[in-house]
BAFITI-401547 format. One record per residue: chain; x, y, z of N, C-alpha, C in turn. Coordinates in steps of 0.001 Angstrom, whole numbers. Example, Ala and Ser with C-alpha at 12.3 -4.5 7.8 and 13.67 -1.06 7.14 Angstrom:
<nodes>
 chain    n.xx    n.yy    n.zz   ca.xx   ca.yy   ca.zz    c.xx    c.yy    c.zz
     A   13190   -5690    7800   12300   -4500    7800   13200   -3300    7800
     A   12850   -2250    7080   13670   -1060    7140   12900      30    7870
</nodes>
This chain:
<nodes>
 chain    n.xx    n.yy    n.zz   ca.xx   ca.yy   ca.zz    c.xx    c.yy    c.zz
     A     801   -1202       0       0       0       0     844    1266       0
     A    2148    1125     157    3012    2305     197    2839    3186   -1032
     A    2490    2594   -2153    2355    3373   -3381    1281    4444   -3263
     A     335    4292   -2371    -720    5291   -2193    -202    6571   -1542
     A     895    6475    -823    1422    7653    -137    2177    8582   -1077
     A    2725    8045   -2157    3487    8885   -3085    2643    9993   -3694
     A    1451    9697   -4215     646   10795   -4768     190   11790   -3698
     A     -60   11310   -2504    -447   12219   -1422     704   13170   -1126
     A    1897   12611    -995    3067   13433    -689    3396   14373   -1845
     A    3316   13869   -3070    3596   14714   -4238    2629   15882   -4315
     A    1368   15609   -4094     353   16672   -4132     610   17680   -3016
     A    1004   17191   -1859    1325   18073    -743    2495   18986   -1118
     A    3536   18419   -1721    4701   19224   -2103    4332   20287   -3125
     A    3411   19975   -4023    2998   20925   -5056    2226   22103   -4472
     A    1431   21855   -3453     562   22899   -2932     278   22658   -1450
     A    1307   22810    -644    1189   22514     786     147   23384    1474
     A      47   24623    1067    -877   25547    1734   -2327   25071    1630
     A   -2745   24687     433   -4129   24267     233   -4359   22791     541
     A   -3391   21951     197   -3586   20511     358   -3212   20023    1758
     A   -2323   20742    2428   -1856   20328    3748   -2964   20020    4736
     A   -3930   20925    4909   -4996   20649    5872   -5866   19448    5505
     A   -5837   19051    4252   -6661   17935    3789   -5991   16585    4053
     A   -4666   16574    4116   -3918   15316    4211   -4382   14441    5378
     A   -4464   14952    6601   -4902   14075    7696   -6306   13513    7485
     A   -7202   14340    6989   -8576   13860    6753   -8596   12808    5653
     A   -7783   13010    4619   -7712   12047    3522   -7168   10709    4016
     A   -6082   10751    4764   -5495    9519    5300   -6489    8827    6236
     A   -7137    9590    7085   -8138    9019    7995   -9282    8385    7213
     A   -9753    9067    6184  -10841    8548    5350  -10432    7250    4653
     A   -9235    7224    4083   -8760    6022    3392   -8570    4858    4366
     A   -8224    5174    5600   -8036    4133    6615   -9363    3700    7238
     A  -10098    4656    7742  -11266    4360    8566  -12522    4044    7759
     A  -12753    4783    6695  -13996    4622    5938  -13875    3656    4765
     A  -12780    3753    4030  -12622    2890    2852  -11817    1631    3137
     A  -11115    1598    4271  -10298     446    4639   -9267     117    3559
     A   -8691    1174    2985   -7687    1013    1930   -6282    1015    2525
     A   -6070    1844    3542   -4766    1933    4183   -4775    1130    5476
     A   -3594     633    5830   -3453    -127    7064   -2725     718    8101
     A   -3059     490    9346   -2464    1254   10443    -942    1231   10394
     A    -374      43   10254    1083     -75   10247    1720     708    9109
     A    1087     690    7945    1677    1401    6809    1581    2914    6997
     A     510    3392    7617     394    4828    7893    1483    5250    8870
     A    1645    4483    9936    2658    4815   10934    4060    4738   10345
     A    4292    3750    9497    5598    3624    8854    5867    4821    7952
     A    4884    5182    7129    5034    6329    6233    5248    7613    7027
     A    4444    7823    8048    4574    9039    8852    5950    9111    9510
     A    6496    7956    9853    7822    7918   10454    8935    8291    9498
     A    8671    8223    8202    9691    8585    7215    9678   10073    6881
     A    8662   10782    7337    8559   12217    7059    9545   12959    7952
     A   10295   13874    7369   11283   14661    8103   10649   15282    9347
     A   11330   15135   10480   10776   15620   11749   10532   17121   11754
     A   11293   17867   10981   11136   19322   10934   10067   19752    9927
     A    9497   18791    9228    8530   19086    8170    7178   19508    8731
     A    6550   20426    8034    5189   20842    8376    4231   19656    8215
     A    4491   18799    7234    3640   17626    7021    3666   16713    8245
     A    4803   16579    8854    4918   15752   10072    4030   16327   11175
     A    4055   17658   11317    3228   18318   12325    1747   18129   12015
     A    1395   18253   10736       6   18110   10312    -505   16690   10561
     A     354   15706   10360     -43   14303   10516     -28   13827   11967
     A     540   14614   12853     699   14194   14247    -608   13740   14903
     A   -1726   14464   14761   -2967   13991   15398   -3425   12616   14899
     A   -3249   12353   13619   -3644   11050   13068   -2740    9957   13626
     A   -1447   10232   13658    -488    9262   14183    -794    8969   15649
     A   -1033   10014   16432   -1346    9815   17849   -2644    9033   18025
     A   -3633    9325   17199   -4905    8604   17259   -4697    7118   16961
     A   -3906    6823   15934   -3639    5428   15582   -2867    4725   16691
     A   -1882    5409   17257   -1100    4806   18331   -1965    4564   19566
     A   -2836    5493   19870   -3744    5337   21009   -4696    4169   20767
     A   -5227    4089   19563   -6128    3000   19198   -5405    1665   19309
     A   -4161    1637   18860   -3354     423   18917   -3078      29   20370
     A   -2769    1020   21208   -2527     748   22627   -3773     192   23304
     A   -4937     729   22966   -6187     243   23549   -6467   -1192   23115
     A   -6168   -1506   21857   -6355   -2876   21372   -5449   -3839   22126
     A   -4197   -3416   22392   -3266   -4261   23129   -3754   -4477   24559
     A   -4264   -3417   25185   -4776   -3540   26552   -5943   -4514   26613
     A   -6833   -4464   25628   -7973   -5373   25586   -7510   -6811   25407
     A   -6485   -7023   24586   -5966   -8368   24352   -5337   -8932   25619
     A   -4641   -8091   26365   -4002   -8541   27595   -5032   -8860   28671
     A   -6182   -8201   28633   -7220   -8409   29631   -8005   -9680   29427
     A   -7876  -10301   28281   -8652  -11515   27979   -8026  -12747   28561
</nodes>
């Protein structure tokens, strides 16, 4: 699924001002609603984004949400 991130990143580079705010919603939509992206691949891709990048800052809420969701799933598994 990594190939899906290239057009997102390319579009962001072309027009960060307008497309930047859309990126987290797009990634969330592709993950949560369409089930096209996988949690691990989103986290892996986000981890490759330069730490000083505005895109990294923009994606932070999605990454934190996924990590929190993952932590909750682990807690539920341990409780069984």
